[in-house]
C-alpha positions as CSV (number, residue, x, y, z in Angstrom):
1,M,78.3,-47.9,41.9
2,I,74.8,-46.3,41.9
3,N,72.4,-46.6,39.0
4,N,69.1,-45.2,40.3
5,V,66.4,-43.4,38.4
6,V,63.2,-41.7,39.5
7,V,60.8,-40.5,36.9
8,V,57.4,-38.8,37.4
9,G,55.2,-38.3,34.4
10,R,52.1,-39.3,32.5
11,L,51.6,-42.4,30.5
12,T,51.5,-41.5,26.8
13,R,49.4,-44.6,25.9
14,A,48.1,-47.8,27.4
15,V,50.7,-50.1,28.8
16,D,51.7,-52.8,26.3
17,L,51.6,-56.0,28.2
18,R,53.1,-59.1,26.6
19,Y,54.4,-62.5,27.6
20,T,57.7,-64.3,26.8
21,S,57.5,-67.9,25.4
22,N,58.0,-69.3,29.0
23,G,55.1,-67.2,30.3
24,T,56.9,-64.3,32.0
25,A,55.0,-61.0,31.8
26,Y,56.7,-57.9,30.5
27,A,55.5,-54.5,29.5
28,S,56.8,-51.4,27.8
29,F,55.5,-47.8,28.1
30,T,56.5,-44.2,27.7
31,L,56.2,-41.5,30.3
32,A,55.9,-37.8,29.3
33,T,57.8,-35.5,31.7
34,D,57.9,-31.7,31.5
35,R,61.2,-30.0,31.9
36,D,61.6,-27.5,34.8
37,F,62.6,-24.6,32.6
38,K,61.0,-22.9,29.6
39,N,62.6,-22.5,26.1
40,Q,63.2,-19.1,24.3
41,N,59.6,-19.1,23.2
42,G,58.4,-19.3,26.8
43,E,57.1,-22.9,26.4
44,R,58.0,-26.0,28.5
45,E,59.6,-28.8,26.6
46,T,58.7,-32.4,27.2
47,D,60.9,-35.5,27.4
48,F,59.5,-38.9,26.5
49,I,61.1,-41.7,28.6
50,N,60.9,-45.3,27.5
51,I,60.4,-47.8,30.3
52,V,60.3,-51.6,30.6
53,V,58.8,-53.6,33.5
54,W,58.8,-57.3,34.1
55,G,56.8,-59.9,36.1
56,K,53.9,-59.2,38.5
57,L,54.7,-55.4,38.4
58,A,54.0,-55.4,34.6
59,E,50.7,-57.1,35.1
60,T,49.7,-54.8,37.9
61,L,50.6,-51.7,36.0
62,A,48.7,-52.9,32.9
63,S,45.6,-53.4,35.1
64,Y,45.6,-50.1,36.8
65,G,47.5,-47.6,34.6
66,S,45.9,-46.0,31.6
67,K,46.7,-43.3,29.1
68,G,47.2,-40.0,31.0
69,S,47.8,-41.7,34.4
70,L,50.3,-39.8,36.5
71,I,52.8,-42.2,37.9
72,S,56.2,-42.3,39.7
73,V,58.7,-44.9,38.5
74,D,61.8,-46.1,40.3
75,G,64.3,-48.1,38.3
76,E,67.7,-48.4,36.7
77,L,69.0,-46.9,33.5
78,R,69.9,-49.6,30.9
79,T,71.3,-49.6,27.4
80,R,71.0,-52.6,25.1
81,K,72.0,-53.2,21.6
82,F,70.6,-55.2,18.7
83,E,71.4,-55.8,15.1
84,K,68.8,-54.9,12.4
85,N,69.6,-55.1,8.6
86,G,73.3,-55.4,9.4
87,Q,73.4,-52.3,11.6
88,T,74.0,-52.2,15.3
89,N,71.3,-50.2,17.1
90,Y,71.4,-49.0,20.7
91,V,68.4,-48.3,23.0
92,T,68.5,-46.6,26.4
93,E,65.5,-47.2,28.7
94,V,64.6,-47.4,32.3
95,L,64.1,-50.8,33.8
96,C,61.3,-50.3,36.3
97,T,61.8,-51.8,39.8
98,G,58.8,-50.2,41.4
99,F,56.0,-47.6,40.7
100,Q,53.3,-45.6,42.4
101,L,50.1,-44.4,40.9
102,L,49.9,-40.7,41.9
103,E,46.2,-39.9,41.2
């Protein structure tokens, strides 16, 4: 089975770096990516992709990435579920396994 994702886009905000209770770094961020085609009004639509990164990669990205940075992310598509107020919610995001700053 193959679960490979490559996303190129711009950071919509600063990388949100946090640490678990045992000291493991993790960060979440969103990339804005323009679609290749234009809609009926002649405008390009944008997708906002949620991404999570763990460990040293998270710390490195938080140090060097800033709002508006153009980056390429390699990763895997993941879906997780959680319960909130008695309802089951699902979240799909990219688990980052590597990145490159493109500017």
